[in-house]
DSSP file (Angstrom, degrees, kcal/mol; ACC not computed):
  #  RESIDUE AA STRUCTURE BP1 BP2  ACC     N-H-->O    O-->H-N    N-H-->O    O-->H-N    TCO  KAPPA ALPHA  PHI   PSI    X-CA   Y-CA   Z-CA
    1    1 A M     >        0   0    0      0, 0.0     4,-2.0     0, 0.0     5,-0.2   0.000 360.0 360.0 360.0 -32.5  -34.4  136.0   45.1
    2    2 A A  H  >  +     0   0    0      1,-0.2     4,-1.8     2,-0.2     5,-0.1   0.807 360.0  51.5 -65.4 -29.0  -32.3  136.4   47.9
    3    3 A M  H  > S+     0   0    0      2,-0.2     4,-2.5     1,-0.2    -1,-0.2   0.878 105.1  56.3 -73.2 -38.6  -31.1  132.9   47.7
    4    4 A G  H  > S+     0   0    0      1,-0.2     4,-1.8     2,-0.2    -2,-0.2   0.903 109.1  46.5 -65.1 -33.1  -30.3  133.3   44.1
    5    5 A M  H  X S+     0   0    0     -4,-2.0     4,-2.6     1,-0.2    -1,-0.2   0.904 110.8  52.9 -70.8 -35.7  -28.0  136.2   45.0
    6    6 A A  H  X S+     0   0    0     -4,-1.8     4,-2.0     1,-0.2    -2,-0.2   0.910 107.4  50.3 -59.3 -42.3  -26.5  134.4   47.7
    7    7 A G  H  X S+     0   0    0     -4,-2.5     4,-1.3     1,-0.2    -1,-0.2   0.863 113.8  45.5 -64.3 -38.7  -25.6  131.5   45.5
    8    8 A G  H  <>S+     0   0    0     -4,-1.8     5,-1.3    -5,-0.2     4,-0.4   0.872 112.4  51.1 -75.8 -34.5  -24.0  133.8   42.9
    9    9 A A  H ><5S+     0   0    0     -4,-2.6     3,-1.0     1,-0.2    -2,-0.2   0.889 105.9  55.5 -63.5 -39.6  -22.2  135.7   45.5
   10   10 A A  H 3<5S+     0   0    0     -4,-2.0    -1,-0.2     1,-0.2    -2,-0.2   0.869 107.0  48.8 -64.8 -37.8  -20.7  132.6   47.1
   11   11 A S  T ><5S-     0   0    0     -4,-1.3     3,-1.2    -5,-0.1    -1,-0.2   0.492 110.0-122.5 -85.3  -2.7  -19.2  131.3   43.8
   12   12 A G  T < 5 -     0   0    0     -3,-1.0    -3,-0.2    -4,-0.4    -2,-0.1   0.622  54.0 -72.8  76.4   9.5  -17.7  134.6   43.2
   13   13 A G  T 3 <S+     0   0    0     -5,-1.3     2,-0.3     1,-0.3    -1,-0.2   0.624  99.5 129.3  75.5  11.8  -19.4  135.2   39.8
   14   14 A R    <   -     0   0    0     -3,-1.2    -1,-0.3    -6,-0.2     2,-0.2  -0.668  58.3-117.0 -99.7 158.5  -17.1  132.6   38.1
   15   15 A R        -     0   0    0     -2,-0.3     2,-0.2    -3,-0.1    -1,-0.0  -0.549  34.2 -98.8 -88.6 154.9  -18.2  129.7   36.0
   16   16 A R        -     0   0    0     -2,-0.2     2,-0.2     1,-0.1    -1,-0.1  -0.494  39.5-115.9 -74.0 144.7  -17.6  126.2   36.9
   17   17 A R        -     0   0    0     -2,-0.2     2,-0.2     1,-0.1    -1,-0.1  -0.481  31.3-114.6 -74.9 142.5  -14.6  124.6   35.3
   18   18 A R        -     0   0    0     -2,-0.2     3,-0.1     1,-0.1    -1,-0.1  -0.597  30.4-106.4 -79.6 147.3  -15.3  121.7   32.9
   19   19 A A        -     0   0    0     -2,-0.2    -1,-0.1     1,-0.1     3,-0.0  -0.420  45.9 -92.7 -63.1 142.3  -14.2  118.3   33.7
   20   20 A P        -     0   0    0      0, 0.0     2,-0.5     0, 0.0    -1,-0.1  -0.330  45.0-113.7 -57.8 140.5  -11.2  117.1   31.6
   21   21 A M        -     0   0    0      1,-0.1    -3,-0.0    -3,-0.1     0, 0.0  -0.644  28.0-170.4 -79.1 127.4  -12.4  115.2   28.6
   22   22 A S        +     0   0    0     -2,-0.5     2,-0.3     2,-0.1    -1,-0.1   0.342  56.8  89.7-105.1  11.0  -11.4  111.5   28.7
   23   23 A E  S    S-     0   0    0      2,-0.0     2,-0.5     0, 0.0    -2,-0.1  -0.802  71.1-131.5-103.4 150.3  -12.5  110.5   25.2
   24   24 A I        -     0   0    0     -2,-0.3     2,-0.8     2,-0.0    -2,-0.1  -0.852  13.4-136.8-101.7 126.5  -10.2  110.7   22.2
   25   25 A N        +     0   0    0     -2,-0.5     4,-0.4     1,-0.2    -2,-0.0  -0.778  24.3 178.8 -87.3 114.9  -11.5  112.3   19.1
   26   26 A V     >  +     0   0    0     -2,-0.8     4,-2.7     1,-0.2     5,-0.2   0.527  58.4  90.7 -97.6 -10.7  -10.4  110.0   16.3
   27   27 A T  H  > S+     0   0    0      1,-0.2     4,-2.3     2,-0.2    -1,-0.2   0.925  86.9  46.9 -60.5 -47.9  -12.0  111.9   13.4
   28   28 A P  H  > S+     0   0    0      0, 0.0     4,-2.2     0, 0.0    -1,-0.2   0.919 113.3  50.6 -54.6 -43.0   -8.9  114.2   12.7
   29   29 A M  H  > S+     0   0    0     -4,-0.4     4,-2.1     1,-0.2    -2,-0.2   0.901 110.4  48.2 -62.6 -40.0   -6.6  111.2   12.8
   30   30 A V  H  X S+     0   0    0     -4,-2.7     4,-2.5     1,-0.2    -1,-0.2   0.894 110.2  52.9 -68.7 -34.8   -8.8  109.3   10.4
   31   31 A D  H  X S+     0   0    0     -4,-2.3     4,-1.8    -5,-0.2    -2,-0.2   0.923 112.1  43.7 -63.7 -44.8   -8.9  112.3    8.1
   32   32 A V  H  X S+     0   0    0     -4,-2.2     4,-2.2     2,-0.2    -1,-0.2   0.865 112.1  53.9 -70.7 -35.3   -5.1  112.6    8.0
   33   33 A M  H  X S+     0   0    0     -4,-2.1     4,-2.9     2,-0.2    -2,-0.2   0.916 109.6  48.1 -64.6 -43.8   -4.7  108.8    7.5
   34   34 A L  H  X S+     0   0    0     -4,-2.5     4,-1.8     2,-0.2    -2,-0.2   0.865 111.1  50.4 -68.5 -33.0   -7.1  108.9    4.5
   35   35 A V  H  X S+     0   0    0     -4,-1.8     4,-2.4    -5,-0.2    -2,-0.2   0.907 111.4  49.2 -69.4 -41.0   -5.2  111.8    2.9
   36   36 A L  H  X S+     0   0    0     -4,-2.2     4,-2.7     2,-0.2     5,-0.3   0.943 109.0  52.7 -62.6 -45.9   -1.9  109.9    3.4
   37   37 A L  H  X S+     0   0    0     -4,-2.9     4,-2.1     1,-0.2    -1,-0.2   0.906 109.4  48.1 -54.6 -43.1   -3.4  106.9    1.8
   38   38 A I  H  X S+     0   0    0     -4,-1.8     4,-2.1     2,-0.2     5,-0.2   0.907 110.7  51.7 -68.6 -40.0   -4.5  108.8   -1.2
   39   39 A I  H  X S+     0   0    0     -4,-2.4     4,-2.5     1,-0.2    -2,-0.2   0.938 113.0  45.1 -60.4 -42.9   -1.0  110.5   -1.5
   40   40 A F  H  X S+     0   0    0     -4,-2.7     4,-2.1     1,-0.2    -2,-0.2   0.869 110.8  53.4 -71.9 -35.0    0.7  107.1   -1.4
   41   41 A M  H  < S+     0   0    0     -4,-2.1    -1,-0.2    -5,-0.3    -2,-0.2   0.879 114.7  41.9 -66.3 -37.5   -1.7  105.5   -3.9
   42   42 A V  H  < S+     0   0    0     -4,-2.1     4,-0.4    -5,-0.2    -2,-0.2   0.885 119.4  42.5 -74.3 -37.3   -1.1  108.3   -6.3
   43   43 A A  H >X S+     0   0    0     -4,-2.5     4,-0.8    -5,-0.2     3,-0.6   0.730  94.9  76.5 -83.9 -18.4    2.7  108.5   -5.8
   44   44 A A  G >< S+     0   0    0     -4,-2.1     3,-1.1     1,-0.2     4,-0.5   0.918  95.9  49.3 -60.5 -49.0    3.5  104.7   -5.7
   45   45 A P  G 34 S+     0   0    0      0, 0.0     3,-0.3     0, 0.0    -1,-0.2   0.732 107.7  55.5 -55.5 -23.6    3.1  104.3   -9.6
   46   46 A L  G <4 S+     0   0    0     -3,-0.6    -2,-0.2    -4,-0.4    -3,-0.1   0.671  96.4  63.7 -82.2 -24.0    5.3  107.2  -10.1
   47   47 A L  S << S+     0   0    0     -3,-1.1     2,-0.9    -4,-0.8    -1,-0.2   0.677  79.2  94.8 -82.2  -8.3    8.2  105.7   -8.1
   48   48 A V        +     0   0    0     -4,-0.5     2,-0.3    -3,-0.3    -1,-0.0  -0.709  59.8 171.4 -80.1 109.5    8.6  102.8  -10.5
   49   49 A T        +     0   0    0     -2,-0.9     2,-0.2     2,-0.0    -2,-0.1  -0.706  14.6  89.6-119.1 167.5   11.4  104.0  -12.9
   50   50 A G        -     0   0    0     -2,-0.3     2,-0.4    34,-0.1    34,-0.1  -0.683  68.9 -64.7 131.9 176.7   13.3  102.4  -15.5
   51   51 A T        -     0   0    0     -2,-0.2     2,-0.5    30,-0.0    -2,-0.0  -0.858  47.0-117.6-103.6 132.7   13.5  101.8  -19.3
   52   52 A A        +     0   0    0     -2,-0.4     2,-0.4     2,-0.0    24,-0.3  -0.549  40.5 177.6 -69.9 117.9   10.9   99.4  -20.9
   53   53 A V        -     0   0    0     -2,-0.5     2,-1.1    22,-0.1    22,-0.1  -0.990  31.2-137.3-127.0 132.9   12.8   96.6  -22.3
   54   54 A D        -     0   0    0     -2,-0.4    61,-2.7    88,-0.0    62,-0.2  -0.731  32.1-155.4 -91.4  99.8   11.2   93.6  -24.0
   55   55 A L        -     0   0    0     -2,-1.1    86,-0.1    59,-0.2    59,-0.1  -0.452  17.6-107.4 -80.0 149.3   13.3   90.7  -22.5
   56   56 A P        -     0   0    0      0, 0.0    86,-3.0     0, 0.0     2,-0.3  -0.392  33.1-114.8 -68.2 152.0   13.8   87.4  -24.2
   57   57 A E  E     +a  142   0A   0     84,-0.2     2,-0.3    -2,-0.1    87,-0.0  -0.686  43.3 158.3 -89.3 141.3   11.9   84.4  -22.9
   58   58 A T  E     -a  143   0A   0     84,-2.3    86,-1.9    -2,-0.3    83,-0.0  -0.943  46.3-126.1-150.6 173.4   13.9   81.4  -21.5
   59   59 A S        +     0   0    0     -2,-0.3     2,-0.2    84,-0.2    -2,-0.0   0.160  66.0 126.1-111.4  20.7   13.4   78.4  -19.1
   60   60 A A        -     0   0    0     82,-0.1    -2,-0.1     1,-0.1     2,-0.1  -0.506  61.9-115.2 -75.5 140.5   16.3   79.3  -16.8
   61   61 A K        -     0   0    0     -2,-0.2    -1,-0.1     1,-0.1    -2,-0.1  -0.391  33.8 -94.9 -75.6 156.6   15.7   79.6  -13.2
   62   62 A A        -     0   0    0     -2,-0.1    -1,-0.1     1,-0.1     3,-0.0  -0.303  38.7-116.8 -61.3 148.2   16.0   82.9  -11.2
   63   63 A L        -     0   0    0      1,-0.1    -1,-0.1     0, 0.0     2,-0.0  -0.649  35.8 -98.1 -88.2 147.5   19.3   83.5   -9.4
   64   64 A P        -     0   0    0      0, 0.0     2,-1.0     0, 0.0    -1,-0.1  -0.393  34.0-130.6 -61.8 140.9   19.2   83.8   -5.6
   65   65 A A        +     0   0    0      1,-0.2     3,-0.1    -2,-0.0    -3,-0.0  -0.778  44.7 151.8-101.9  94.3   19.2   87.4   -4.5
   66   66 A D  S    S-     0   0    0     -2,-1.0     2,-0.3     1,-0.3    -1,-0.2   0.745  73.2  -2.0 -90.1 -31.3   21.9   88.0   -1.8
   67   67 A E  S    S-     0   0    0      0, 0.0    -1,-0.3     0, 0.0    41,-0.0  -0.990  90.2 -78.0-158.0 160.7   22.5   91.7   -2.6
   68   68 A E        -     0   0    0     -2,-0.3    40,-0.2    -3,-0.1     2,-0.1  -0.442  51.5-140.8 -66.6 125.0   21.4   94.4   -5.0
   69   69 A P        -     0   0    0      0, 0.0     2,-0.7     0, 0.0    40,-0.2  -0.444  18.9-104.3 -84.2 162.2   23.1   93.8   -8.3
   70   70 A L  E     -b  109   0B   0     38,-3.1    40,-2.6    -2,-0.1     2,-0.4  -0.785  41.0-148.3 -80.6 114.8   24.4   96.5  -10.6
   71   71 A A  E     -b  110   0B   0     -2,-0.7    12,-2.5    38,-0.2     2,-0.4  -0.729  15.1-173.0 -91.2 129.4   21.8   96.7  -13.6
   72   72 A I  E     -bC 111  82B   0     38,-3.1    40,-3.2    -2,-0.4     2,-0.5  -0.990   9.1-160.8-121.7 125.1   23.0   97.6  -16.9
   73   73 A T  E     -bC 112  81B   0      8,-2.3     8,-2.2    -2,-0.4     2,-0.6  -0.877  13.4-168.9-115.6 132.2   20.3   98.1  -19.6
   74   74 A L  E     -bC 113  80B   0     38,-3.4    40,-1.9    -2,-0.5     6,-0.2  -0.934  23.5-155.8-115.3 105.9   20.6   98.0  -23.4
   75   75 A A    >   -     0   0    0      4,-2.4     3,-1.5    -2,-0.6   -22,-0.1  -0.256  30.2-101.5 -83.4 173.8   17.3   99.4  -24.9
   76   76 A R  T 3  S+     0   0    0    -24,-0.3    -1,-0.1     1,-0.3   -23,-0.1   0.787 122.0  54.9 -60.7 -31.1   16.0   98.8  -28.3
   77   77 A D  T 3  S-     0   0    0      2,-0.1    -1,-0.3    40,-0.1    -2,-0.0   0.454 121.1-104.9 -88.0   0.9   17.2  102.1  -29.6
   78   78 A G  S <  S+     0   0    0     -3,-1.5    -2,-0.1     1,-0.3     2,-0.1   0.462  73.0 139.7  92.8   2.1   20.8  101.3  -28.5
   79   79 A T        -     0   0    0      9,-0.1    -4,-2.4    -5,-0.0     2,-0.4  -0.493  37.9-151.4 -72.3 147.6   20.9  103.6  -25.4
   80   80 A R  E     -CD  74  87B   0      7,-1.1     7,-2.9    -6,-0.2     2,-0.4  -0.975  12.4-173.3-125.8 143.2   22.7  102.1  -22.4
   81   81 A Q  E     -CD  73  86B   0     -8,-2.2    -8,-2.3    -2,-0.4     2,-0.7  -0.984  19.2-154.0-130.3 141.8   22.2  102.7  -18.8
   82   82 A I  E >  S-CD  72  85B   0      3,-2.5     3,-2.0    -2,-0.4     2,-0.6  -0.954  82.0 -43.6-112.9 111.0   23.9  101.7  -15.6
   83   83 A G  T 3  S-     0   0    0    -12,-2.5   -10,-0.1    -2,-0.7    -2,-0.0  -0.601 126.3 -25.4  66.7-113.8   21.3  101.8  -13.0
   84   84 A E  T 3  S+     0   0    0     -2,-0.6     2,-0.7    -3,-0.1    -1,-0.3   0.433 115.2 105.3-105.1  -6.7   19.4  105.2  -13.7
   85   85 A E  E <   -D   82   0B   0     -3,-2.0    -3,-2.5     1,-0.0     2,-0.3  -0.739  61.4-147.1 -89.8 110.7   22.4  106.8  -15.5
   86   86 A A  E     -D   81   0B   0     -2,-0.7     2,-0.3    -5,-0.2    -5,-0.2  -0.567  23.6-178.4 -75.6 131.6   22.3  107.0  -19.2
   87   87 A L  E     -D   80   0B   0     -7,-2.9    -7,-1.1    -2,-0.3     5,-0.1  -0.948  30.9-106.7-134.7 154.2   25.6  106.8  -21.0
   88   88 A A    >>  -     0   0    0     -2,-0.3     3,-1.3    -9,-0.1     4,-0.6  -0.426  40.6-111.7 -70.5 152.7   27.0  106.9  -24.4
   89   89 A P  G >4 S+     0   0    0      0, 0.0     3,-0.6     0, 0.0     4,-0.4   0.837 117.3  49.6 -61.6 -34.5   28.2  103.5  -25.7
   90   90 A D  G 34 S+     0   0    0      1,-0.2     4,-0.4     2,-0.1     3,-0.2   0.648 106.9  56.3 -82.0 -10.6   31.9  104.5  -25.6
   91   91 A A  G <> S+     0   0    0     -3,-1.3     4,-1.8     1,-0.2    -1,-0.2   0.515  85.1  81.3 -93.4  -3.9   31.6  105.8  -22.0
   92   92 A V  H <X S+     0   0    0     -4,-0.6     4,-2.7    -3,-0.6     5,-0.2   0.903  88.4  52.3 -65.5 -39.7   30.3  102.6  -20.5
   93   93 A A  H  > S+     0   0    0     -4,-0.4     4,-1.8     1,-0.2    -1,-0.2   0.899 112.6  46.4 -66.9 -39.5   33.7  100.9  -20.2
   94   94 A A  H  > S+     0   0    0     -4,-0.4     4,-1.7     2,-0.2    -1,-0.2   0.873 112.6  48.8 -70.2 -34.1   35.1  103.9  -18.3
   95   95 A R  H  X S+     0   0    0     -4,-1.8     4,-2.4     2,-0.2    -2,-0.2   0.881 111.0  51.0 -69.9 -42.0   32.1  104.2  -16.0
   96   96 A L  H  X S+     0   0    0     -4,-2.7     4,-2.1     2,-0.2    -2,-0.2   0.875 107.1  52.7 -64.1 -36.4   32.3  100.4  -15.2
   97   97 A A  H  X S+     0   0    0     -4,-1.8     4,-2.1     2,-0.2    -2,-0.2   0.904 110.0  49.8 -68.9 -41.5   36.0  100.6  -14.4
   98   98 A A  H  X S+     0   0    0     -4,-1.7     4,-1.9     2,-0.2    -2,-0.2   0.882 110.8  49.8 -56.9 -44.5   35.2  103.5  -12.0
   99   99 A I  H  X S+     0   0    0     -4,-2.4     4,-3.1     1,-0.2     5,-0.4   0.914 109.6  49.4 -64.1 -41.2   32.5  101.5  -10.4
  100  100 A R  H  X S+     0   0    0     -4,-2.1     4,-2.6     1,-0.2    -2,-0.2   0.898 109.9  52.8 -65.3 -41.4   34.6   98.5   -9.9
  101  101 A A  H  < S+     0   0    0     -4,-2.1    -1,-0.2     1,-0.2    -2,-0.2   0.870 116.5  38.3 -61.3 -37.5   37.3  100.7   -8.4
  102  102 A A  H  < S+     0   0    0     -4,-1.9    -2,-0.2    -5,-0.1    -1,-0.2   0.862 132.0  24.2 -86.8 -33.1   34.8  102.1   -5.9
  103  103 A R  H  < S-     0   0    0     -4,-3.1     3,-0.2    -5,-0.2    -3,-0.2   0.603 103.7-122.7-108.4 -11.3   32.8   98.9   -5.1
  104  104 A G    ><  -     0   0    0     -4,-2.6     3,-0.6    -5,-0.4    -1,-0.2  -0.132  29.6 -77.3  88.7 168.0   35.1   96.0   -5.9
  105  105 A G  T 3  S+     0   0    0      1,-0.2    30,-0.8    -4,-0.1    31,-0.4   0.496 112.2  80.8 -84.7  -7.7   34.9   93.0   -8.4
  106  106 A G  T 3   +     0   0    0     -3,-0.2    -1,-0.2    -6,-0.1     2,-0.1   0.484  64.6 114.2 -72.4  -9.7   32.6   91.0   -6.2
  107  107 A V    <   -     0   0    0     -3,-0.6    29,-0.6     1,-0.1     2,-0.4  -0.384  69.7-123.4 -72.0 138.4   29.4   93.0   -7.3
  108  108 A R  E     - e   0 136B   0    -40,-0.2   -38,-3.1    -2,-0.1     2,-0.5  -0.712  26.7-155.6 -82.2 132.2   27.0   91.0   -9.1
  109  109 A V  E     -be  70 137B   0     27,-3.1    29,-1.9    -2,-0.4     2,-0.4  -0.917   7.3-167.4-117.1 128.6   26.1   92.5  -12.6
  110  110 A V  E     -be  71 138B   0    -40,-2.6   -38,-3.1    -2,-0.5     2,-0.5  -0.968   8.5-150.6-120.9 139.3   22.9   91.9  -14.5
  111  111 A I  E     -be  72 139B   0     27,-2.8    29,-2.6    -2,-0.4     2,-0.7  -0.925   5.2-166.1-106.8 125.0   22.4   92.8  -18.1
  112  112 A R  E     +b   73   0B   0    -40,-3.2   -38,-3.4    -2,-0.5     2,-0.4  -0.927  18.6 173.4-109.8 103.6   19.0   93.7  -19.3
  113  113 A A  E     -b   74   0B   0     -2,-0.7   -38,-0.2    27,-0.4   -37,-0.1  -0.919  33.8-112.6-118.6 139.9   19.0   93.7  -23.1
  114  114 A D    >   -     0   0    0    -40,-1.9     3,-1.2    -2,-0.4   -59,-0.2  -0.329  25.3-122.7 -64.5 151.9   16.0   94.1  -25.4
  115  115 A A  T 3  S+     0   0    0    -61,-2.7    -1,-0.1     1,-0.2   -60,-0.1   0.876 110.2  57.7 -57.0 -41.5   15.0   91.0  -27.5
  116  116 A A  T 3  S+     0   0    0    -62,-0.2    -1,-0.2     2,-0.1   -61,-0.1   0.398  79.7 109.0 -82.6   5.1   15.4   92.9  -30.7
  117  117 A I  S <  S-     0   0    0     -3,-1.2   -41,-0.1   -43,-0.1   -40,-0.1  -0.611  78.3-109.6 -73.7 133.8   19.0   93.9  -30.0
  118  118 A P    >>  -     0   0    0      0, 0.0     4,-1.4     0, 0.0     3,-0.7  -0.333  24.1-118.9 -66.6 150.6   21.5   92.2  -32.3
  119  119 A Y  H 3> S+     0   0    0      1,-0.2     4,-1.9     2,-0.2     5,-0.1   0.721 108.8  64.0 -63.4 -23.7   23.7   89.7  -30.6
  120  120 A G  H 3> S+     0   0    0      2,-0.2     4,-1.8     1,-0.2    -1,-0.2   0.881 102.4  48.9 -70.6 -38.8   26.9   91.6  -31.4
  121  121 A E  H <> S+     0   0    0     -3,-0.7     4,-2.3     2,-0.2    -2,-0.2   0.896 111.4  49.1 -66.1 -36.9   25.8   94.6  -29.3
  122  122 A V  H  X S+     0   0    0     -4,-1.4     4,-2.2     1,-0.2    -2,-0.2   0.893 112.5  47.8 -64.0 -39.6   25.0   92.4  -26.4
  123  123 A A  H  X S+     0   0    0     -4,-1.9     4,-2.0     2,-0.2    -2,-0.2   0.811 109.1  53.7 -72.2 -31.2   28.2   90.7  -26.7
  124  124 A S  H  X S+     0   0    0     -4,-1.8     4,-1.7     2,-0.2    -2,-0.2   0.912 109.7  48.0 -65.0 -46.1   30.1   94.0  -26.9
  125  125 A L  H  X S+     0   0    0     -4,-2.3     4,-2.0     1,-0.2    -2,-0.2   0.895 110.9  51.5 -71.4 -32.3   28.5   95.2  -23.7
  126  126 A L  H  X S+     0   0    0     -4,-2.2     4,-2.4     1,-0.2    -1,-0.2   0.915 107.9  52.4 -56.5 -46.0   29.4   91.8  -22.1
  127  127 A A  H  X S+     0   0    0     -4,-2.0     4,-1.8     1,-0.2    -1,-0.2   0.818 108.7  50.1 -60.7 -38.6   32.9   92.3  -23.2
  128  128 A D  H  X S+     0   0    0     -4,-1.7     4,-1.3     2,-0.2    -1,-0.2   0.894 111.1  49.0 -67.1 -43.6   33.0   95.8  -21.6
  129  129 A V  H  X>S+     0   0    0     -4,-2.0     5,-1.5     1,-0.2     4,-0.5   0.930 114.1  44.4 -68.0 -48.1   31.6   94.4  -18.3
  130  130 A T  H ><5S+     0   0    0     -4,-2.4     3,-0.6     1,-0.2    -1,-0.2   0.829 110.8  55.5 -68.5 -31.2   34.2   91.5  -18.2
  131  131 A Q  H 3<5S+     0   0    0     -4,-1.8    -1,-0.2     1,-0.2    -2,-0.2   0.779 100.4  59.1 -67.2 -28.8   37.1   93.9  -19.2
  132  132 A A  H 3<5S-     0   0    0     -4,-1.3    -1,-0.2    -5,-0.1    -2,-0.2   0.716 126.1-100.3 -77.4 -14.3   36.2   96.1  -16.3
  133  133 A G  T <<5S+     0   0    0     -3,-0.6     2,-0.6    -4,-0.5    -3,-0.2   0.425  72.6 141.4 116.8  -6.4   36.9   93.2  -14.0
  134  134 A F      < +     0   0    0     -5,-1.5    -1,-0.3     1,-0.1   -28,-0.1  -0.640  19.8 173.9 -75.0 118.9   33.6   91.9  -13.1
  135  135 A T        +     0   0    0    -30,-0.8     2,-1.0    -2,-0.6    -1,-0.1   0.655  64.7  71.3-100.3 -16.0   33.2   88.1  -12.9
  136  136 A R  E     +e  108   0B   0    -29,-0.6   -27,-3.1   -31,-0.4     2,-0.4  -0.783  66.5 155.1-106.9  92.5   29.7   87.6  -11.6
  137  137 A V  E     +e  109   0B   0     -2,-1.0     2,-0.3   -29,-0.2   -27,-0.2  -0.911  15.8 178.0-122.1 145.6   27.6   88.6  -14.7
  138  138 A A  E     -e  110   0B   0    -29,-1.9   -27,-2.8    -2,-0.4     2,-0.5  -0.988  23.9-133.0-145.0 149.5   24.1   87.4  -15.6
  139  139 A L  E     -e  111   0B   0     -2,-0.3     2,-0.4   -29,-0.2   -27,-0.2  -0.892  26.1-134.5-106.8 135.8   21.6   88.1  -18.5
  140  140 A V        +     0   0    0    -29,-2.6   -27,-0.4    -2,-0.5     2,-0.3  -0.720  33.0 161.3 -92.5 136.6   18.1   88.9  -17.4
  141  141 A N        -     0   0    0     -2,-0.4   -84,-0.2   -86,-0.1   -86,-0.1  -0.891  39.1-102.8-143.7 172.7   15.1   87.3  -19.2
  142  142 A R  E     -a   57   0A   0    -86,-3.0   -84,-2.3    -2,-0.3     2,-0.1  -0.836  39.4-115.9-100.3 145.8   11.5   86.5  -18.7
  143  143 A P  E     -a   58   0A   0      0, 0.0   -84,-0.2     0, 0.0     2,-0.1  -0.475  34.0-111.5 -73.4 146.4   10.5   83.0  -17.8
  144  144 A R        -     0   0    0    -86,-1.9     0, 0.0    -2,-0.1     0, 0.0  -0.434  19.0-121.2 -78.7 163.0    8.4   81.2  -20.5
  145  145 A A  S    S+     0   0    0      1,-0.3    -1,-0.1    -2,-0.1   -86,-0.0   0.912  96.8   5.0 -68.2 -40.8    4.8   80.4  -19.7
  146  146 A E  S    S-     0   0    0     -3,-0.0    -1,-0.3     0, 0.0     2,-0.1  -0.996  88.5-102.5-148.7 139.4    5.3   76.7  -20.2
  147  147 A P        -     0   0    0      0, 0.0     2,-0.3     0, 0.0   -88,-0.0  -0.348  35.1-135.2 -62.2 135.1    8.6   74.7  -20.9
  148  148 A R        -     0   0    0     -2,-0.1     2,-0.2     1,-0.0   -89,-0.0  -0.743  16.8-116.0 -89.8 142.1    9.1   73.7  -24.5
  149  149 A D        -     0   0    0     -2,-0.3    -1,-0.0     1,-0.1     0, 0.0  -0.567  27.5-137.5 -74.2 140.7   10.3   70.3  -25.5
  150  150 A R              0   0    0     -2,-0.2    -1,-0.1     1,-0.1     0, 0.0  -0.753 360.0 360.0 -97.7 138.4   13.7   70.3  -27.2
  151  151 A P              0   0    0      0, 0.0    -1,-0.1     0, 0.0    -2,-0.0   0.529 360.0 360.0 -74.2 360.0   14.2   68.0  -30.2
């Protein structure tokens, strides 16, 4: 017993310090990554915004994408949007003129018009775009599944 007392007195009654842990516990990191994965999987479909438009089918090839074009949408119910901004039909020309003044006339403009829209409304929108001073204008469509032979 005397030896037991001497050993305890020599250490001063303190406990031995633990050696530093040299292993990395990856369980919390995996938990955080799985939570982030679930958040992104739920949020990603919500980030896709826009108006559903039934585009006409053509056999034209896609234009090269050098910069983000200015998208103008003409929906089936007649509503018009520039990007995500919904506008009244008579306010489109003024908004296009303001955009041209801010960004210049070299901006590429794409018009997305529903296939059920009368041609006169599409032509009127196209006239508003060209009167605003934009010269690089394209109409968006869906490619056909297979090219049709023309008579």
